C-alpha positions as CSV (number, residue, x, y, z in Angstrom):
1,M,-14.4,-29.8,11.8
2,Y,-14.2,-32.2,9.8
3,V,-15.8,-30.6,6.9
4,L,-13.8,-27.3,7.6
5,D,-10.8,-29.8,7.4
6,Q,-11.9,-31.0,3.9
7,I,-12.8,-27.6,2.4
8,Y,-9.1,-26.7,3.6
9,R,-7.3,-29.1,2.1
10,A,-9.1,-29.0,-1.2
11,L,-7.9,-24.9,-0.9
12,V,-4.6,-26.0,-0.5
13,R,-4.6,-28.6,-3.1
14,A,-6.7,-26.0,-5.6
15,T,-3.9,-23.3,-4.7
16,V,-1.2,-25.2,-5.5
17,L,-2.6,-27.2,-8.7
18,L,-3.0,-23.4,-9.6
19,G,0.9,-22.4,-8.8
20,V,1.9,-25.3,-10.8
21,L,-0.1,-24.4,-13.8
22,G,1.4,-21.3,-13.7
23,S,4.5,-21.5,-13.3
24,L,4.7,-24.3,-16.1
25,V,3.0,-21.4,-19.0
26,G,5.2,-18.9,-17.6
27,L,8.4,-21.3,-18.8
28,I,6.5,-21.6,-22.1
29,A,5.9,-18.4,-22.8
30,L,9.5,-17.4,-21.9
31,R,10.8,-20.2,-24.3
32,V,8.9,-18.7,-27.1
33,C,9.6,-14.9,-26.2
34,P,12.9,-15.2,-23.7
35,P,13.6,-11.5,-22.3
36,P,16.9,-9.6,-23.6
37,R,19.6,-10.0,-21.2
38,I,20.2,-6.8,-20.2
39,A,16.5,-6.7,-19.4
40,I,17.1,-9.7,-16.6
41,L,20.9,-7.9,-15.6
42,L,18.9,-4.8,-15.2
43,A,15.7,-6.3,-13.1
44,A,18.2,-8.1,-10.7
45,L,20.5,-4.5,-10.1
46,V,17.3,-3.1,-9.1
47,A,15.7,-5.9,-7.2
48,A,18.5,-7.5,-5.9
49,P,20.7,-4.7,-3.7
50,S,17.5,-3.1,-2.1
51,Y,16.3,-6.9,-1.3
52,V,19.0,-7.5,0.7
53,Y,19.7,-4.3,2.5
54,V,15.7,-4.0,3.3
55,F,15.6,-7.4,5.1
56,F,19.0,-8.2,5.9
57,W,20.9,-5.2,7.0
58,L,18.1,-3.2,8.7
59,S,16.5,-5.5,10.7
60,A,15.0,-9.1,11.5
61,F,11.8,-7.6,10.0
62,P,10.7,-5.7,7.1
63,F,11.7,-2.2,6.5
64,T,7.7,-1.1,6.9
65,D,5.2,0.1,8.7
66,L,4.1,-3.4,10.3
67,F,0.5,-2.5,11.7
68,A,-0.3,-2.5,7.5
69,E,0.4,-5.9,7.4
70,I,-1.6,-6.8,10.6
71,H,-5.1,-7.7,8.9
72,S,-3.9,-9.9,6.5
73,M,-1.7,-11.7,9.2
74,K,-4.5,-12.2,11.4
75,L,-6.7,-14.2,8.6
76,A,-3.5,-16.1,7.7
77,E,-2.8,-17.3,10.9
78,E,-6.8,-17.8,11.8
79,L,-7.3,-19.7,8.5
80,A,-4.5,-21.7,9.3
81,R,-5.5,-22.2,13.0
82,W,-9.2,-22.9,12.5
83,H,-9.5,-23.5,8.7
84,V,-12.2,-20.7,8.8
85,F,-11.5,-17.6,6.5
86,N,-13.2,-14.9,8.1
87,N,-15.3,-13.3,5.8
88,I,-15.5,-10.0,7.5
89,D,-12.1,-9.2,7.4
90,A,-11.7,-11.1,4.0
91,A,-14.6,-8.6,2.5
92,S,-12.3,-5.4,2.4
93,Y,-8.8,-6.9,2.5
94,I,-6.9,-8.9,-0.3
95,Q,-7.5,-13.0,0.1
96,M,-4.8,-13.9,-1.6
97,K,-2.0,-13.4,0.6
98,P,-3.2,-15.0,3.7
99,V,-3.7,-17.9,1.4
100,L,-1.0,-18.3,0.7
101,S,0.8,-18.0,4.1
102,A,-2.0,-20.0,5.7
103,I,-0.6,-22.7,3.5
104,L,2.6,-21.9,4.4
105,I,2.2,-22.2,8.0
106,S,0.5,-25.1,8.2
107,A,2.6,-27.1,5.6
108,F,5.7,-25.8,7.0
109,G,5.7,-23.8,10.5
110,Y,6.1,-20.5,8.5
111,D,6.3,-17.2,11.1
112,I,4.9,-14.8,9.0
113,L,6.9,-12.0,11.2
114,Q,10.0,-13.4,10.8
115,G,9.6,-15.0,7.6
116,A,8.2,-11.5,5.8
117,W,11.6,-12.2,3.2
118,T,10.2,-15.0,1.1
119,I,6.6,-13.4,0.1
120,A,8.1,-10.2,-0.4
121,L,10.5,-12.0,-3.5
122,W,7.0,-12.8,-4.8
123,A,6.0,-9.3,-4.6
124,A,9.4,-7.8,-6.4
125,A,8.8,-10.3,-9.0
126,F,5.0,-9.1,-9.8
127,K,6.2,-5.6,-9.9
128,L,9.3,-5.7,-11.9
129,L,6.7,-8.0,-14.9
130,V,4.6,-5.1,-14.6
131,A,7.3,-2.5,-14.8
132,W,8.4,-4.9,-18.0
133,Q,4.6,-4.8,-19.7
134,A,4.1,-1.1,-19.2
135,S,7.6,-0.4,-20.7
136,R,6.2,-2.1,-23.8
137,L,3.8,1.4,-24.0
138,V,6.9,3.0,-25.8
139,S,7.2,1.6,-29.0
140,I,11.2,2.6,-29.8
141,H,13.2,-0.5,-28.0
142,E,16.1,1.8,-27.2
143,N,13.5,3.9,-25.6
144,S,11.8,1.0,-24.1
145,M,14.5,-0.5,-22.3
146,L,15.2,3.4,-20.8
147,A,11.6,3.3,-19.6
148,F,12.1,-0.4,-17.9
149,A,14.7,1.1,-16.3
150,L,12.5,3.6,-14.6
151,L,9.6,1.8,-14.1
152,S,11.3,-0.9,-12.2
153,S,13.2,1.5,-10.0
154,V,10.2,3.9,-9.2
155,L,7.4,0.9,-9.1
156,L,10.0,-1.6,-7.0
157,S,8.7,-1.8,-3.3
158,F,8.3,-4.8,-1.3
159,E,4.8,-4.3,0.4
160,I,1.9,-6.1,-1.2
161,G,-1.6,-4.6,-0.1
162,N,-4.9,-4.2,-1.1
163,S,-4.2,-0.8,-2.4
164,T,-1.2,-2.0,-4.6
165,F,-3.2,-5.1,-5.8
166,C,-5.7,-2.6,-6.9
167,A,-3.1,-0.2,-8.6
168,F,-0.9,-2.4,-10.4
169,G,-4.1,-4.7,-11.4
170,A,-5.0,-1.3,-13.3
171,I,-1.8,-0.4,-14.1
172,T,-2.4,-3.7,-16.5
173,L,-5.6,-3.3,-17.3
174,M,-4.3,0.2,-18.9
175,I,-2.2,-1.9,-21.3
176,S,-5.2,-4.8,-22.3
177,L,-7.0,-1.6,-22.9
178,G,-4.7,-0.5,-25.2
179,D,-4.3,-3.3,-27.0
180,F,-7.9,-4.0,-27.5
181,S,-8.4,-0.2,-28.3
182,A,-6.2,-0.5,-31.6
183,K,-8.4,-3.1,-32.1
184,I,-11.0,-0.4,-33.4
185,E,-10.1,1.6,-36.2
186,N,-12.6,4.8,-35.6
187,S,-10.5,6.6,-32.5
188,W,-13.4,8.0,-30.9
189,A,-15.3,4.8,-31.1
190,S,-12.2,3.3,-29.6
191,A,-11.6,6.3,-27.1
192,A,-15.5,5.5,-25.6
193,A,-15.3,1.9,-25.8
194,V,-12.9,2.0,-22.8
195,L,-14.4,5.0,-20.8
196,V,-18.0,3.4,-21.1
197,L,-15.9,0.3,-19.8
198,S,-14.9,2.5,-16.9
199,A,-18.3,3.3,-15.9
200,C,-19.6,0.7,-16.0
201,S,-17.0,-1.0,-13.7
202,L,-17.2,1.6,-11.3
203,L,-21.3,1.6,-11.3
204,F,-20.8,-2.2,-10.5
205,W,-18.2,-1.2,-7.5
206,R,-21.0,0.9,-5.9
207,A,-24.1,-1.3,-6.7
208,L,-22.1,-4.4,-5.3
209,N,-21.4,-2.5,-2.0
210,Q,-24.8,-1.7,-1.8
211,D,-27.1,-4.1,-3.4
212,A,-26.8,-7.6,-4.9
213,L,-29.6,-7.2,-7.3
214,A,-28.4,-3.8,-8.3
215,A,-25.1,-4.9,-9.0
216,L,-26.4,-8.4,-11.2
217,L,-28.4,-5.6,-13.3
218,D,-25.7,-3.5,-14.2
219,L,-23.6,-6.5,-15.0
220,V,-26.1,-7.5,-17.6
221,G,-26.0,-3.7,-18.3
222,V,-22.4,-3.9,-19.2
223,G,-22.9,-6.8,-21.8
224,L,-25.5,-4.7,-23.7
225,G,-23.1,-2.1,-23.8
226,A,-20.6,-3.6,-25.1
227,T,-22.8,-4.4,-27.7
228,I,-24.0,-1.4,-28.5
229,I,-20.3,0.0,-28.7
230,A,-19.3,-3.2,-31.0
231,A,-22.4,-2.0,-33.3
232,V,-21.9,1.8,-33.4
233,A,-17.7,0.6,-33.8
234,R,-18.8,-1.8,-36.5
235,T,-16.8,-4.4,-34.9
236,N,-17.2,-8.1,-35.2
237,A,-18.5,-10.4,-32.0
238,E,-14.9,-11.7,-31.4
239,K,-14.0,-7.8,-30.8
240,S,-17.1,-7.3,-28.5
241,L,-16.8,-10.6,-26.4
242,L,-13.0,-8.7,-25.8
243,L,-14.7,-5.9,-24.2
244,F,-16.9,-7.9,-22.5
245,A,-14.1,-9.7,-21.1
246,L,-12.1,-6.6,-20.2
247,F,-14.6,-5.9,-17.8
248,I,-14.6,-8.8,-16.4
249,F,-10.2,-9.1,-15.9
250,V,-11.1,-5.3,-14.2
251,L,-13.6,-7.1,-11.9
252,I,-10.8,-9.8,-10.7
253,G,-7.7,-7.5,-11.1
254,C,-8.7,-4.5,-9.5
255,L,-12.5,-4.8,-8.0
256,V,-12.7,-7.7,-6.0
257,P,-11.0,-6.2,-2.7
258,L,-13.5,-3.4,-3.1
259,H,-10.6,-1.6,-2.0
260,R,-11.9,2.4,-2.0
261,G,-9.2,2.7,-4.2
262,S,-10.5,1.2,-7.2
263,V,-12.7,4.9,-7.5
264,L,-9.2,6.2,-8.6
265,Y,-7.4,3.5,-10.2
266,I,-10.0,2.7,-12.9
267,P,-10.8,6.0,-14.3
268,I,-6.9,7.3,-14.2
269,A,-6.4,3.5,-16.5
270,T,-9.0,3.9,-18.8
271,G,-8.6,7.9,-19.1
272,A,-5.6,7.0,-19.9
273,A,-6.1,4.1,-22.4
274,A,-8.6,6.7,-24.0
275,I,-6.0,9.8,-24.0
276,W,-3.6,7.1,-26.1
277,R,-6.4,6.5,-28.6
278,L,-6.4,9.8,-29.7
279,R,-2.7,10.4,-30.5
280,N,-3.4,10.8,-33.9
281,V,-5.8,14.0,-33.5
282,P,-3.6,16.9,-34.2
283,S,-6.2,19.1,-32.4
284,F,-6.4,16.7,-28.9
285,L,-2.4,16.9,-28.8
286,T,-2.2,20.3,-28.9
287,A,-4.6,20.7,-26.4
288,M,-2.9,17.9,-23.7
289,A,0.4,19.8,-24.7
290,W,-0.9,22.9,-23.5
291,L,-3.0,21.0,-19.9
292,G,0.7,19.3,-19.9
293,R,2.5,22.8,-19.7
294,A,0.0,24.3,-17.2
295,G,-0.3,21.4,-15.2
296,T,3.5,21.1,-14.1
297,I,3.8,24.8,-13.7
298,A,0.6,24.9,-11.1
299,A,2.0,21.7,-9.1
300,A,5.2,23.3,-8.5
301,A,3.0,26.4,-7.5
302,I,0.5,25.1,-5.3
303,P,2.9,23.4,-2.5
304,L,5.0,26.7,-2.7
305,L,1.9,29.2,-2.6
306,A,1.5,27.1,0.9
307,I,4.5,27.5,2.3
308,G,4.4,31.1,1.6
309,L,0.9,31.4,3.4
310,S,1.9,29.7,6.4
311,V,5.5,31.7,6.7
312,L,3.7,35.1,5.7
313,S,0.2,34.7,7.6
314,T,-0.6,33.3,10.7
315,R,-4.4,34.0,10.1
316,T,-4.6,32.5,6.4
317,S,-3.5,29.0,4.6
318,L,-4.3,27.6,1.5
319,S,-7.0,24.8,2.5
320,L,-10.0,23.3,0.2
321,D,-11.1,21.5,3.2
322,D,-14.5,21.9,3.4
323,A,-14.4,21.6,-0.5
324,F,-12.8,18.2,-0.1
325,F,-15.4,17.3,2.8
326,A,-18.2,18.0,0.3
327,I,-16.3,15.9,-2.9
328,V,-16.0,12.9,-0.4
329,K,-19.7,13.0,0.9
330,L,-20.9,13.6,-2.6
331,L,-18.6,9.9,-3.8
332,G,-20.9,8.4,-0.3
333,G,-17.6,8.4,2.0
334,N,-17.4,9.5,5.5
335,I,-15.8,12.2,7.2
336,S,-14.0,10.1,9.5
337,P,-10.5,10.6,11.9
338,E,-9.0,8.2,9.1
339,L,-10.1,10.2,6.4
340,L,-8.1,13.2,7.8
341,L,-4.8,11.6,8.4
342,G,-4.0,11.8,4.6
343,L,-5.6,15.2,3.9
344,G,-3.2,18.4,3.4
345,V,-0.6,19.4,1.2
346,K,2.5,18.6,3.9
347,N,1.2,15.3,3.4
348,A,1.1,15.0,-0.5
349,V,4.2,16.4,-1.4
350,I,5.7,13.8,1.3
351,E,4.0,10.7,-0.2
352,W,5.3,12.3,-3.7
353,G,8.7,13.2,-2.7
354,A,9.0,9.5,-1.1
355,A,7.3,7.5,-4.2
356,T,10.0,9.3,-7.1
357,G,13.1,10.4,-5.0
358,I,15.0,13.3,-5.8
359,I,16.9,12.3,-8.8
360,F,13.6,11.0,-10.7
361,A,12.1,14.6,-9.6
362,A,15.2,16.6,-10.5
363,L,14.9,14.6,-13.9
364,V,11.3,15.7,-14.5
365,A,12.3,19.4,-13.6
366,C,15.1,19.4,-15.9
367,V,13.3,17.9,-18.7
368,F,10.6,19.9,-18.3
369,L,12.7,22.8,-18.6
370,F,14.6,22.1,-21.4
371,S,11.1,20.9,-23.1
372,V,10.1,24.8,-22.4
373,L,13.4,26.6,-23.2
374,S,15.3,24.8,-25.9
375,Q,14.5,25.1,-29.1
376,D,15.0,21.2,-29.6
377,G,13.0,20.3,-26.5
378,R,9.6,22.3,-27.3
379,T,9.3,19.9,-30.3
380,L,8.6,17.2,-27.7
381,W,5.4,18.6,-27.0
382,K,4.6,17.7,-31.0
383,E,5.4,13.6,-29.8
384,P,2.4,11.6,-29.0
385,L,4.9,9.7,-26.8
386,F,5.8,12.4,-24.7
387,T,2.8,14.0,-24.5
388,L,-0.1,12.1,-23.7
389,Y,2.3,10.5,-20.8
390,W,3.5,13.8,-19.5
391,A,0.1,15.4,-19.4
392,P,-1.8,13.0,-17.2
393,A,0.9,12.7,-15.0
394,A,1.2,16.8,-14.5
395,I,-3.1,17.1,-13.8
396,L,-2.2,14.0,-11.5
397,T,0.5,15.7,-9.6
398,C,-1.2,19.0,-9.6
399,F,-4.4,17.1,-8.4
400,I,-2.5,15.0,-5.6
401,V,-1.0,18.4,-4.4
402,T,-3.6,20.1,-3.6
403,G,-3.9,17.9,-0.4
404,F,-7.1,16.3,-1.6
405,P,-7.4,13.3,0.9
406,F,-5.4,10.5,0.1
407,A,-5.1,11.7,-3.4
408,Y,-1.5,10.3,-3.2
409,R,-2.4,6.9,-3.5
410,A,-2.3,7.5,-7.0
411,M,1.6,7.9,-7.1
412,P,1.5,4.5,-9.0
413,F,0.4,5.9,-11.9
414,V,2.5,9.4,-11.5
415,C,5.5,7.0,-11.7
416,V,4.4,5.5,-14.4
417,F,3.3,8.6,-16.7
418,F,6.5,10.8,-15.8
419,A,8.6,7.4,-16.5
420,L,7.8,6.9,-19.4
421,A,7.5,10.7,-20.8
422,L,11.5,10.8,-19.4
423,S,12.2,7.6,-21.7
424,V,11.6,9.6,-24.7
425,A,12.9,13.0,-23.6
426,L,16.3,11.7,-21.6
427,P,18.3,10.4,-25.1
428,R,17.5,13.7,-26.4
429,L,18.5,15.6,-23.5
430,W,21.7,13.6,-23.0
431,L,22.7,14.0,-26.4
432,Q,21.8,17.6,-26.6
433,L,24.1,18.5,-23.3
434,R,26.8,16.6,-25.2
435,H,26.9,13.5,-23.2
436,P,27.6,15.0,-19.5
437,N,29.4,12.5,-18.2
438,Y,30.9,14.5,-15.7
439,I,27.5,15.8,-14.0
440,A,26.0,11.9,-13.9
441,A,28.9,11.0,-12.2
442,A,29.0,13.6,-9.5
443,V,25.3,14.1,-9.2
444,P,24.9,10.7,-6.6
445,I,27.8,11.1,-5.0
446,V,27.3,14.8,-4.3
447,L,23.6,13.5,-3.3
448,G,25.1,10.5,-0.9
449,L,27.1,13.1,1.3
450,A,24.3,15.6,1.6
451,Y,22.3,12.6,2.9
452,A,24.8,11.6,5.4
453,A,24.9,15.2,6.8
454,I,21.8,15.5,6.9
455,M,21.6,12.0,9.0
456,M,24.0,13.1,11.5
457,L,21.5,16.0,12.4
458,P,20.2,14.8,16.2
459,Q,16.5,13.8,15.3
460,F,17.9,11.2,12.7
461,G,20.1,10.0,15.0
462,A,18.5,6.6,15.9
463,Y,18.3,5.6,12.1
464,T,21.7,7.2,11.0
465,R,23.4,3.4,11.2
466,F,21.1,1.7,9.0
467,Y,22.6,4.6,6.1
468,P,26.1,3.5,5.1
469,P,24.9,1.6,2.7
470,L,22.8,3.6,1.0
471,A,25.6,5.9,0.8
472,C,28.2,3.1,-0.5
473,A,25.6,2.1,-3.4
474,L,25.8,6.1,-4.4
475,A,29.2,6.3,-4.7
476,I,29.7,3.2,-6.5
477,A,27.0,4.7,-8.8
478,G,29.0,7.6,-9.2
479,I,32.6,5.8,-9.9
480,A,31.2,3.6,-12.1
481,T,29.6,5.6,-14.2
482,F,32.8,8.2,-14.2
483,V,34.9,4.8,-15.1
484,G,32.5,3.8,-17.7
485,S,32.3,7.1,-19.6
486,R,35.3,7.1,-20.5
487,R,35.8,3.6,-22.0
488,S,34.6,2.5,-25.7
489,M,32.1,-0.2,-24.6
490,W,29.9,2.3,-22.3
491,T,26.7,1.9,-24.2
492,A,23.3,3.3,-23.8
493,G,22.5,-0.2,-21.5
494,S,24.8,0.6,-19.6
495,V,23.1,3.8,-19.0
496,A,20.3,2.3,-18.1
497,V,21.3,-0.3,-15.4
498,L,23.6,2.2,-13.5
499,L,20.7,5.2,-13.5
500,A,18.3,2.4,-12.2
501,F,20.6,1.3,-9.5
502,T,21.5,5.0,-8.6
503,L,16.8,6.0,-8.4
504,V,16.9,3.2,-6.0
505,A,19.4,3.9,-4.1
506,D,18.1,7.1,-3.8
507,R,14.1,6.1,-3.0
508,L,15.7,4.0,-0.2
509,S,17.7,7.2,1.2
510,I,14.7,9.3,1.3
511,K,12.3,6.6,2.9
512,L,15.2,6.3,5.5
513,L,15.2,9.9,6.1
514,L,11.5,9.8,6.4
515,S,11.4,7.3,8.7
516,T,11.1,10.1,12.0
517,H,7.6,11.3,9.8
518,S,6.7,7.9,9.2
519,Y,7.2,6.2,12.2
520,G,7.9,8.7,14.8
521,K,11.3,9.2,16.6
522,P,12.2,6.5,19.7
523,S,12.3,7.2,22.9
524,S,16.1,5.9,22.7
525,E,18.2,4.2,20.5
526,I,16.7,1.1,18.9
527,S,18.4,-1.8,17.4
528,A,16.4,-2.9,14.6
529,I,13.4,-0.6,12.8
530,S,10.6,-2.6,14.6
531,H,7.5,-1.7,16.2
532,Y,7.3,-4.5,18.8
533,S,9.2,-5.3,21.8
534,K,10.3,-8.4,22.9
535,D,8.2,-8.6,25.8
536,E,5.0,-8.1,23.2
537,I,6.4,-11.1,20.9
538,Y,6.7,-13.2,23.9
539,I,3.0,-12.1,25.3
540,A,1.6,-12.4,22.0
541,N,3.6,-16.8,21.4
542,Q,2.0,-17.2,24.8
543,M,-1.6,-16.8,23.8
544,R,-1.3,-18.5,21.0
545,M,-2.4,-21.5,23.2
546,L,-5.7,-19.9,23.8
547,P,-9.1,-21.2,22.0
548,P,-10.8,-19.1,19.3
549,S,-13.4,-18.1,22.1
550,V,-11.2,-16.1,23.7
551,M,-11.1,-12.1,22.6
552,V,-8.4,-9.4,23.3
553,V,-8.8,-6.5,24.5
554,S,-6.0,-3.7,25.0
555,D,-4.8,-0.3,23.5
556,P,-5.4,-1.0,19.2
557,F,-1.5,-1.0,19.3
558,T,-0.9,-4.0,21.2
559,T,-4.3,-5.5,20.3
560,S,-2.7,-5.6,16.4
561,I,0.6,-7.3,17.4
562,I,-1.9,-10.2,19.4
563,R,-4.0,-10.7,16.0
564,A,-1.3,-10.7,13.9
565,R,0.5,-13.5,15.8
566,T,-2.9,-15.6,17.7
567,G,-5.4,-15.2,14.9
568,L,-7.5,-14.2,17.5
569,N,-10.3,-11.5,17.4
570,A,-10.6,-8.3,18.7
571,P,-14.6,-6.7,20.4
572,Y,-14.1,-3.5,18.0
573,P,-13.5,-2.9,14.4
574,Y,-11.0,-0.7,12.9
575,S,-9.1,-0.6,9.9
576,N,-6.1,1.4,10.6
577,L,-4.6,2.3,14.1
578,D,-5.8,5.3,15.9
579,T,-8.9,5.4,13.7
580,L,-11.6,3.2,15.5
581,N,-15.0,5.2,15.4
582,T,-16.1,7.2,18.1
583,A,-18.3,4.7,19.6
584,A,-15.3,2.2,20.1
585,E,-13.2,4.3,20.8
586,Q,-14.7,5.2,24.2
587,N,-16.3,1.6,25.3
588,L,-12.6,0.5,24.9
589,R,-10.9,3.4,27.3
590,S,-14.1,2.8,29.4
591,A,-13.5,-1.5,29.6
592,L,-9.4,-0.4,30.2
593,K,-10.3,1.8,32.6
594,A,-12.6,-0.3,34.7
595,A,-10.0,-3.5,34.5
596,S,-7.0,-1.1,35.3
597,A,-9.4,-0.3,38.6
598,G,-10.5,-4.3,39.1
599,D,-13.7,-3.1,38.3
600,Q,-14.7,-6.4,36.6
601,D,-18.5,-5.6,36.5
602,G,-17.3,-1.8,34.6
603,F,-15.3,-4.1,32.5
604,C,-18.1,-6.5,31.6
605,Y,-20.5,-3.6,30.9
606,S,-18.2,-2.5,28.5
607,L,-17.0,-5.4,26.5
608,A,-20.9,-6.2,26.1
609,K,-21.7,-2.9,24.6
610,M,-18.0,-3.2,22.6
611,T,-19.3,-7.0,21.1
612,L,-22.9,-5.6,19.7
613,T,-20.1,-4.9,16.9
614,A,-18.2,-7.4,16.9
615,G,-18.6,-9.2,13.2
616,E,-15.4,-10.9,12.8
617,F,-15.8,-13.0,16.4
618,D,-19.2,-13.0,15.6
619,Y,-18.2,-14.8,12.4
620,L,-16.0,-17.4,14.0
621,S,-18.2,-18.2,16.5
622,K,-21.0,-19.4,14.2
623,R,-18.6,-20.8,11.8
624,L,-17.4,-23.1,15.0
625,H,-20.8,-22.8,16.2
626,Q,-19.5,-21.8,19.7
627,N,-21.5,-20.4,22.4
628,T,-22.1,-17.2,22.7
629,G,-24.0,-16.6,25.6
630,E,-20.7,-15.4,27.2
631,V,-17.4,-14.1,26.6
632,T,-13.9,-14.9,27.4
633,A,-11.6,-11.7,27.3
634,V,-8.2,-11.2,27.7
635,V,-7.1,-8.0,28.9
636,V,-3.4,-7.2,28.0
637,Y,-2.7,-4.0,29.9
638,S,1.1,-2.5,29.8
639,A,2.4,1.7,30.2
640,R,1.9,1.1,26.5
641,T,-2.0,0.6,27.3
642,K,-2.1,2.9,29.8
643,A,-0.6,5.5,28.0
644,W,-3.0,5.4,25.3
645,Q,-6.2,4.6,27.3
646,E,-5.2,8.4,28.9
647,A,-4.3,9.7,25.8
648,A,-7.2,12.6,24.0
649,P,-9.6,11.2,21.8
650,G,-8.2,11.0,18.1
651,Q,-4.3,11.3,19.8
652,R,-2.1,9.5,17.6
653,G,0.2,7.4,19.8
654,S,4.0,6.2,19.2
655,Y,4.6,3.4,16.8
656,F,7.5,2.1,19.2
657,P,6.5,0.2,22.5
658,Q,6.9,2.3,26.0
659,E,9.9,1.5,28.0
660,N,8.1,3.5,31.2
661,A,7.0,0.6,33.8
662,L,3.4,0.5,34.9
663,D,3.0,2.2,37.7
664,V,2.6,0.9,41.3
665,P,-1.1,1.9,42.2
666,S,-1.8,0.3,38.3
667,K,0.0,-3.3,39.3
668,R,-1.7,-3.2,43.4
669,R,-5.4,-3.2,41.4
670,I,-4.6,-5.2,38.7
671,D,-3.1,-7.6,40.9
672,S,-6.5,-7.3,43.1
673,M,-8.1,-9.8,40.0
674,D,-7.8,-13.7,39.5
675,N,-5.7,-15.5,37.4
676,V,-3.2,-12.6,36.7
677,F,0.0,-13.3,34.6
678,W,2.6,-10.9,34.7
679,S,5.5,-10.5,32.1
680,N,8.1,-8.6,33.2
681,E,6.0,-5.0,33.0
682,T,2.6,-6.3,31.3
683,A,-0.4,-8.1,33.0
684,I,-2.6,-10.5,31.2
685,V,-6.0,-10.4,32.9
686,P,-8.7,-13.2,32.0
687,L,-12.0,-12.3,32.4
688,T,-15.3,-13.8,31.1
689,C,-18.2,-11.9,31.0
690,G,-21.9,-13.8,30.7
691,I,-24.5,-11.8,28.6
692,N,-28.2,-12.1,29.2
693,G,-30.6,-12.4,26.1
694,N,-30.6,-8.9,25.4
695,R,-27.3,-7.8,25.8
696,D,-28.4,-5.2,29.0
697,G,-28.4,-7.3,32.1
698,L,-24.8,-8.1,32.7
699,Y,-22.8,-10.4,35.3
700,L,-19.5,-12.2,35.7
701,S,-18.6,-15.5,36.5
702,R,-15.1,-17.2,37.4
703,S,-12.7,-16.7,34.3
704,S,-12.3,-20.6,32.6
705,V,-9.0,-19.5,31.2
706,Q,-5.8,-21.2,32.5
707,P,-3.2,-18.7,34.0
708,L,-0.7,-18.6,31.3
709,T,2.4,-20.4,32.5
710,D,6.4,-20.7,31.1
């Protein structure tokens, strides 16, 4: 423990030092090249109202799927309490967030659940900076500011996760590749250089997952590839070194978490950089213009066709599931329940709409109609700044709405490409319509009233009272647009600021409208959007006194809450809720059934089978040099646990807590065991199972865990 403490303190000091150095460098950079005041104002008007709304109006907890944060929260609590960074969890989850959270826990008694708003400030600043960098891809200053307004409004959110870091890292990579490719005179050689970088990166990603030696050989091959590219492109050593440095940047910024999204993000980023480098080739620009038109029409037609088939025919549906599964297997993936959750046209359309919002989608539709129906609009397809951003966005949208599993994770790039294309087209459309000030003022007001009418429907009743601030925001945006348009000081900057503010309010309205789809319908009226009941929080806080040798056994929902609050481990692995592998799900149901029946021997037998795959628990035990001859488990059993135990395999449960009381027969059977602690309708049962060397013969010993008390 002394050695671990020293490592932990060194980690804290290193993190603080890097933070101070980064802040100093940032301040120096701001003094050398200060951002325009309008950009700072725009970023503030985008971030501040939505931040206050999300974290201080909706609830004391963040307006997000809290279960998506459980892995990061568990890692942070484990690191803060026992100074062990669990390598099994950290191997597939981003390390930075739990390390920062653990330092805050140790230094200030930080509560991750109550203090989610603190990390959110950093997340917002990070995403706005990436949006600012991406706006540089538009060369004209006025259009660049409009691009920043669009980018900041569609990219801003307060969640930080694996997919987010990979996506934003890849966006930054795309910008860096654009700077690099400009240093190579030959367009085709430049495009080939960035594509080779993408291929090498993905090969390294696959090799690193499988074999360290293959990864090392691939890393050496990248250096040789960079040298060959440099020779072919007739570049000097400096440019060749820069190419290799960019590859390292890919590893650090996009691939370190080894997230599966990297397979999608890096080809998109490098492909976009290669496409942009070929902007001076007329034939290529013409081909991309046709692809952009065809892709947009196909992207609109596929969902309509799917809806038509589902309505008109009961036997035929637009499904490419078998083809998708074959592609996934070809890429080395497995057909799992988790994969099925991200499948289908319906999911894709909902995720596309949630990422953009109604107004942004309407702007995309209007610009496309303008570009194909108007004589002036058709000239947009001859401009590289429009065509080479619109075409990738349309093609990606077409790919997403086919329903390919989790293809909608490419939405950050769709938003970026459409925002850049819109920044070029909207000023021309605005002038063509002779400054449609009244339409621009009426749209947010009408949309706000429409949202309000929809929120009054019975199925949205639990969420209705969270909508008034958004209705007020849309009304304010409409009134401000109307007033501003009647004054001489009405400028392009004011339009950009109001547009960004309106888009943010619109996106938040859509997310609130989709709450029943994302979170489900609660059984009764809720006072806050949260998946944690007071009783579950109380029990999790009480279990913080337990040592790291204890396992938590309960349904995945309850287990997630306790893990996130205590840092304790579970005897089964899982990535997201209801996505356990078949064996773990069967063993867990057997263990819970035995516990609720008072069958302690049956529980220990099922627990032993689960511990064979309890990688996180084994890692922590070895780091702390604990005896693994016996396993102490705390069973947490409630009505929610019983409902999950009796549900059909693979069936999804409600995110909201069960309010029903546990049935009397189950209470009596649980009370027959030793050291049972009750908190209202939730039982906590500590059991210790001893396991023989071959983990086949099992016996039960008296629990060494003290009963929990108030």
